[in-house]
C-alpha positions as CSV (number, residue, x, y, z in Angstrom):
1,X,143.1,87.6,61.8
2,X,146.5,88.5,63.9
3,X,147.3,86.9,67.0
4,X,146.9,90.4,68.7
5,X,143.5,91.2,67.5
6,X,141.3,89.7,70.4
7,X,137.7,89.9,68.8
8,X,135.2,87.2,70.3
9,X,132.8,85.5,68.1
10,X,129.8,83.7,69.0
11,X,130.1,80.2,67.9
12,X,127.6,77.4,68.4
13,X,128.6,74.5,70.8
14,X,129.5,71.5,69.4
15,X,127.0,69.0,69.8
16,X,124.1,71.1,71.3
17,X,122.1,74.5,71.2
18,X,120.2,76.5,73.8
19,X,120.7,76.7,77.5
20,X,122.3,74.3,80.1
21,X,120.0,73.1,83.1
22,X,122.2,75.1,85.4
23,X,121.9,78.2,83.1
24,X,117.9,77.9,83.3
25,X,118.0,77.0,87.3
26,X,120.2,80.1,88.0
27,X,117.8,82.6,86.0
28,X,114.7,81.0,87.6
29,X,116.2,81.5,91.2
30,X,117.2,85.1,90.6
31,X,113.5,85.8,89.1
32,X,112.0,84.5,92.4
33,X,114.3,86.5,94.3
34,X,113.3,89.5,92.8
35,X,109.5,88.6,92.9
36,X,110.0,88.1,96.5
37,X,111.6,91.2,97.3
38,X,109.0,93.4,95.1
39,X,106.0,91.2,96.8
40,X,107.4,92.2,100.4
41,X,107.6,96.0,99.5
42,X,104.0,95.9,98.1
43,X,102.3,94.2,100.7
44,X,100.9,96.8,103.4
45,X,101.9,96.7,106.8
46,X,98.7,96.2,108.9
47,X,99.7,99.0,111.2
48,X,100.2,101.4,108.4
49,X,97.2,100.6,106.7
50,X,95.5,101.2,110.0
51,X,97.2,104.6,110.6
52,X,96.2,105.7,107.1
53,X,92.5,104.9,107.8
54,X,92.7,106.9,110.9
55,X,94.4,110.0,109.2
56,X,91.6,109.7,106.2
57,X,88.9,109.6,109.1
58,X,90.5,112.7,111.1
59,X,90.7,114.4,107.8
60,X,87.1,113.8,106.9
61,X,85.7,115.0,110.6
62,X,87.9,118.2,110.2
63,X,86.0,118.7,106.8
64,X,82.5,117.9,108.4
65,X,83.0,120.4,111.0
66,X,84.4,123.3,108.6
67,X,81.1,122.5,106.5
68,X,79.0,122.8,109.6
69,X,80.5,125.9,110.5
70,X,80.1,127.4,106.8
71,X,76.4,126.2,106.5
72,X,75.2,126.8,110.0
73,X,73.8,123.4,110.3
74,X,74.8,120.7,112.9
75,X,76.3,117.5,111.2
76,X,76.9,114.3,113.1
77,X,79.3,111.4,112.6
78,X,78.0,107.9,113.0
79,X,80.0,104.8,113.1
80,X,79.1,101.3,112.8
81,X,81.1,98.0,112.0
82,X,83.4,98.5,109.1
83,X,82.2,101.8,107.8
84,X,80.7,105.2,108.9
85,X,78.4,108.1,107.6
86,X,77.9,111.6,108.1
87,X,74.2,112.9,108.9
88,X,72.5,116.5,108.9
89,X,69.9,117.8,111.2
90,X,66.9,118.4,109.1
91,X,63.8,120.5,110.4
92,X,61.9,118.0,112.1
93,X,65.1,117.5,114.1
94,X,66.0,114.1,112.9
95,X,69.3,112.9,111.2
96,X,69.3,112.6,107.7
97,X,72.2,110.8,105.7
98,X,74.4,113.2,103.5
99,X,74.5,110.7,100.6
100,X,74.8,113.4,98.0
101,X,77.7,114.7,99.2
102,X,80.8,113.5,97.6
103,X,83.3,114.3,100.4
104,X,80.8,113.4,103.4
105,X,79.2,110.3,101.7
106,X,78.8,107.0,103.8
107,X,82.4,105.0,103.7
108,X,83.5,101.7,104.1
109,X,86.7,101.4,106.2
110,X,89.7,99.6,104.6
111,X,89.3,96.0,104.3
112,X,89.7,94.3,108.1
113,X,89.6,97.6,109.7
114,X,86.5,98.0,111.9
115,X,85.1,100.8,114.4
116,X,86.1,98.9,117.8
117,X,84.8,101.7,120.1
118,X,83.1,105.0,120.1
119,X,83.4,107.0,123.2
120,X,81.6,110.4,123.7
121,X,80.1,112.5,126.7
122,X,77.0,113.3,124.6
123,X,73.6,111.1,125.0
124,X,73.3,108.9,122.2
125,X,69.9,109.3,120.6
126,X,69.7,106.2,118.5
127,X,71.3,102.6,119.2
128,X,74.7,103.7,118.2
129,X,76.6,107.0,119.8
130,X,76.7,109.9,117.3
131,X,79.3,112.9,117.4
132,X,78.0,116.2,116.9
133,X,79.8,118.8,114.9
134,X,78.2,122.1,116.0
135,X,78.4,125.4,113.8
136,X,80.2,126.9,116.2
137,X,82.9,124.8,115.8
138,X,82.8,123.2,119.1
139,X,82.0,119.5,119.7
140,X,81.7,117.0,122.6
141,X,85.0,115.3,123.3
142,X,85.2,112.0,121.5
143,X,87.4,109.0,120.9
144,X,87.0,106.8,117.9
145,X,88.8,103.4,118.2
146,X,89.7,101.7,115.1
147,X,91.2,98.0,114.8
148,X,92.5,95.7,112.2
149,X,93.5,92.5,114.0
150,X,95.3,93.0,117.3
151,X,96.2,96.7,116.3
152,X,94.3,99.7,117.5
153,X,94.5,103.2,116.8
154,X,92.3,106.0,118.1
155,X,91.0,109.4,116.8
156,X,90.4,111.7,119.2
157,X,89.3,115.3,119.8
158,X,88.8,117.6,122.9
159,X,85.9,119.1,121.1
160,X,87.8,122.4,120.5
161,X,90.9,121.3,118.4
162,X,91.4,119.1,115.2
163,X,91.3,115.3,115.7
164,X,94.5,113.4,116.7
165,X,95.6,110.2,116.0
166,X,97.5,108.0,118.8
167,X,98.6,104.7,117.9
168,X,97.4,102.4,120.9
169,X,99.7,99.3,119.9
170,X,98.3,95.7,120.0
């Protein structure tokens, strides 16, 4: 080899093989930092999770209203605790669950989310208020409040327009 030839060759260190303790610790610290950054980005924000659940509920309510219009049969929404369901008015004037309809089947809310309040001008036929979606496309005005810890989001409609979502904060 000439003195101008600067090739690097890997030669084992005299007296030892492998990595030093400092090198291993540096790698462990780098991996720990990367894992913590990824974990922070993956963990959903409570407000965002609640808002997504409210958006899902609003979309299903719009679908149910459209279904009532298309079939000419009133549908109703019933919420309780950590879930909700849709029911259809039967010939005997009782509300029957729509368990066979994939889009309108009973649903559980996301973990930790619950129905905090249901406000409607209509009289309740049972233990919990129902929101009736008439075949005319009109309904009584309503407000459904969802909660996740201290956070609150309201899904509401004036009975004519599609539901809107409003963040109620803490």
